Structure formats: structure tokens, C-alpha cells
N, C-alpha and C positions, 0 to 999 in steps of 0.2 A: 224558189229555193234560195237563190243567191240573195234575194232581197231580205229573206228572213235571216240569213247568216250575217249580212251587212248590218241588219238592225240590232242583232245581239252580239256582234263582234266586240264592241267596246265593253259590253257587260262581261263577257267571258274573259277578256284580257284583264279587266279590272279585278275580277275574282281571282285570276291566277296571280296577279301582283299582290293582292291582299294575302293570299295563301302563302306565297313565298316569303312575304314580310313577316307573317305570323310564325312560320317555321324558323325563320332566321332570328326571331326575337326570343325563342324558347331554348333554354339550355338545361340539360340534366346534370344536377350536382349529385354525385354518388356519396354514400355514407363515409367513404374512406378519404374524401377530399373536402377542402374548403374552397369556395369560389370567391375570388376577389374581382369585383367589377371595376374596370379601369376605363375612364373617359378622359380623352385629351391628355393621356399620359399620367393621370393621377388616379389613385384608388378612391372610389366614391362610396362603396358599400361592400359588405361581406355576407356571404351565405354559408350556413353550416359551419360557423366558426367553432373551434374547439373550446369547450368549457368543461373543466374537470368535474363539476357538480351536476352536469346534465347528461343523462344516458343517451346512447346512440338511438337514433330514430326520432329525437325530439329537438334537434338543433337546426332544422331548416333544410335538410337535404331533399332532393326531388326536382320537380320542374320549377324553374324560375324564369322571369322575364327580363329582357334587356332591350335597349334601343338598338335596333339593327344597324350595323355598319358604323355606328358611333361609339358604342360601348363594347369592350372586349372582356371576356371572363377568363381569368387565369386560375388554373387548378393548382392548389397547394395541398400537399399531403398532410393529413392530420394524424397519421399513425406514428408510432415510434420508429425512427429511422436510425441508421448507423453509417458512420464514415470511417474508412480504414486509412490509417496513416502509412505512408511509405516507410520502408525500413530505413532508419536513420541512426547515426552514431551519436552517442551521448557520453559525456565524461562524468563519472561519479565522483563523490567526495574523496574517495581514496585513490583517485587518479586512474581508475579503470575505464578503458574505452569499451563501451558496450554497444552492441547492435540491437536496437529496440524496435519491436513491432507493437503497435497499439491501435486501439479503435475507440471511438466515442459513440454513445447512443443519445439521441436528442429528439425533441418534439417541437414542432412549430406551434406556438401558442398565440402569436400575433401576426397573422399573414400580411396585414397592411404594412407593418414595419419591414417585413421581409421583402415585399415588393418594392418598397421605397428605398431600402438600403442596399439590397442585393439584386433584386429583379426576379431571379428564379432560384430553385433549390440547388441546381448544379453550380450556379455562380456563388451561392452562399457556401457550399462545401469547399469550393476553391479558395475562399477567403478564410474558412475555418481551419483548414489543414495547417497553414503556417502558424496560426495561433496555437493550435494543439502541440505542434512540434516545439515551439518556443516555451510553452508552459512546462512540457515534459522535461526539457533540458534544464530549466531553472530548478524544478523541484528535485529531479534525480541528482542534480549537481550538489544538493545539500545533504545527501545520505550516502553511506558506503554501499558497495555492491552487495555485501552480505545482508543488508536490510531488505533487499528485494526478494529474499527467500525465507523471510520470517514474518512475524506479526507486524513489523513496522511497515510492510508493504501496503497494508490496508490504510494506514494513516496517510501515507504518501498519495495513494489513489484518491482519497477523500479530498486532500488539499488540491490536487490537480483538477478534480471535478468542480470544486467550488470556484477556483480561479477561472477555469474555462467558461463556466456558467455565467459568471459576472460579465465577461466580455461578449458572450453570445446573446445576452439579453438585449443588447443594442440592436440586434437584428430580429427581435421578437421570437427568439429561440430559447428553449429551456434544455440545458444539458443534464441528462439523467444519470449518466455513468460514464466513466473512463476506465478501461482495462488494458493491461499489458499482456499481449499474447506471448511474447518471447523477449527475453533480455539475455543475450548471449555474448560471450567474449569472442573477439575476432579470431578466426582460424590462423594457424601458423605460429610464427615466433612470438607475436604478442600474447597468444593464449598460453604458450609454454612459459613465458616470462611471468605471466600473471599467476599461474599455478605455483611456480617457484617462489614468488613473493608471498603467496598465501601460506605455503609450507613453512617458509622462514618465519613469518609472523606467528604461526601456531607454535613453532619450536620456541621462539622467544617468550611467548605467553606461558608455555609449559615450564620453561626454566624459571620464570618469575614466580609461578605458583609453587614450584619445588623450593625455591629460596625462601619464600614466605613461610612454607611449612617447616623448614629447618629452623628458621628464626623463632617461630612460635614454639617448636619443640624445645629449643634451648632455654627459652624464657620459662616454660613450664617446668623443665628439669631444675633450673636454678631456683625457682620458687619452691619446688618440692624439697630440694636439699636444704634451703633456708628454713622451711617449716620443720623438717626432721631435726635439724640442729637446734631449733628452738625447743622442740619437744624433749630432746636429750638434755638440754640445759635446764629446762623446768624440772625434769625428773631428778637430775643431779642436785638441784637446789632443794628439793623436798626430802630426798633420802640418799645422801652420798654413798653410804655403805651398800645399799641395794643396787645403786647404779654401778658401782665398782664390780659387784658380784655379777650383775647381768652382762656387763661388757666382758668380764673374764670368761663367762660361759660361752659367749659368742666367739671369743678368740679360740677357746678349746675346741669348739665345734668346727671351726674353720680349719684348725690345724690337724686334729686327729680324725674327724669323721669325714669331712669333705675330701681330705687327702687320701683316705682309705689305707692308712698304714704305709704310705710311700714316703712320708717325711721322716727325717732323722734329726734329732736334736740332742746336743750334749750340754747338759746344764747341771749345776750343783744342786744338792737336795734342799739347800736353803735359798734357792733362787726366788726372787720376787715374783716371777711368772707363775709359780705353783703355790702361792700363798693361800689361794682359795681352797686348795685341797687340805691344808693344814688346819683350817678352821680359824676361829677368832683368836687373836693374840692379846 
């Protein structure tokens, strides 16, 4: 029995070694990840790399082979990921100090670049956060605080996304979107001072609008008076007698009808004021 075991011992040990080596050489790449094979510290090939025009299930996921103990496989996520920026203070164009919370959504499209430039996803995010903070401060520093609560906010977010994407491409990463979760004024006296400043600005704006309205009203009134005077002049030039008669009737109406008998006048019967009652002379 011992002789049989001794005879096949080397064969059994060899089979076990081959089995262990085979198991060590097989790696499972899930659909949600990209596998970067690293040999001697350098990426040599990629499995299941993200391609926008290739559907899931056809990019090379599943069982892959590597050289045991010489090659290592680093798993890089191929899904859309997000990174949250720590709450930071930003100075807007109108000198408002804002407490801003933001996040970015990205996807790793070149895992080889990521491994070469950053190493891992966590290390990449650690390098991306300062860049995101810097880009936010630069862009929000160009717009007033009120722009964050109207349509201009979308344009600012598009500029931030574009700028961050350009810098992230050096890591093999595509930035899909950047969004501000909150942009608040600091609590306490700075907030009260900001509200007071905003109220003063609105009051000044309202006063400017009222002054412009009064100016326009005066211009319109002056133009109307000039037009009326021109019409009167034209009428007088065409028929002076009728013009005199019309003006006299207006004067009588104002004196006797509008006053409703409350006016008293002492005039002689040949006064020029009543000449229209006497008819043509």
C-alpha cells in the first residue's frame, strides 16, 4: 500500500499544484466592472472595458486568465459614479459669502489612464474633489447670488461641468454632470446683513423705476400739450372766428356750468367777455 502511495505521490502533488495554479490564473470579471491586468506595475491589457456603443454582455465580462502571482487584476467600476464635495465657502460676484454643497457624476471610460495616473478610484476621487472645489469657486465668483435661483444657474452648471470634464479626461474619466445641492448664506449676522443689503438694493431699484416712470410721464404730457397747442394753432389759422367762438364756449362752460352757479361776476353789458352772446358785429 505504501509502495503504491509512494509511486503516485508525485503525480498527486503535481495535480494539486496544477489545480492551484489553474484556479489562481482564473479571474471573474463582473458586468459592472472593468478588469485592468497589471504586470510589473504597468497595465498590460483590459477586460470588459466600457464602450458606449457596445451593449452589456458583449464587452468581455466573465472568466479571464492571467499569469498567476505575476499579473494582478484591478477592478475598476464601469457604472456611473458620484462624488460629494464637502461643504465649502464661495464668494459670489456681488460679494455674498455662500455655503455651497455640490456633487459630480462621472464614468471611467479609460481604466488604463486611471490606473496609471491615480491608481484606484478612491485616489482619483481624492484628487478630483480639490479640482471640483476650485472650478466651483471660479465659476460662482463670476455670477451674483440671485443667478443661483433663476435660469442662469443652468448655464453656470454647464460651464462647471465642461471645465471639470476637461481636467478629468487626463485621468480617463468623463464627467457627466455637476449639481449644487444647496447654496445658503451663512447663519447669524452675515445672513442678516445680506438680507438688509438685498432689501436696500430692491428699494433703490424701485426708486429708479419710479423716477423713470415720472420722467416718461412728463415727456408724454409735454408732447401731448405741444400737439394740442399745434392743433389749436392750426384750427385758428383755418378759421379764426370759429376758433374764437369755440374758446368762448369753453370759457362759458367752465365759468357757469362747472361752477354750478357758485361764481359771481360783475361786468358791464358791453364787456368783451360776452361778445359771443351778442352775435356778429
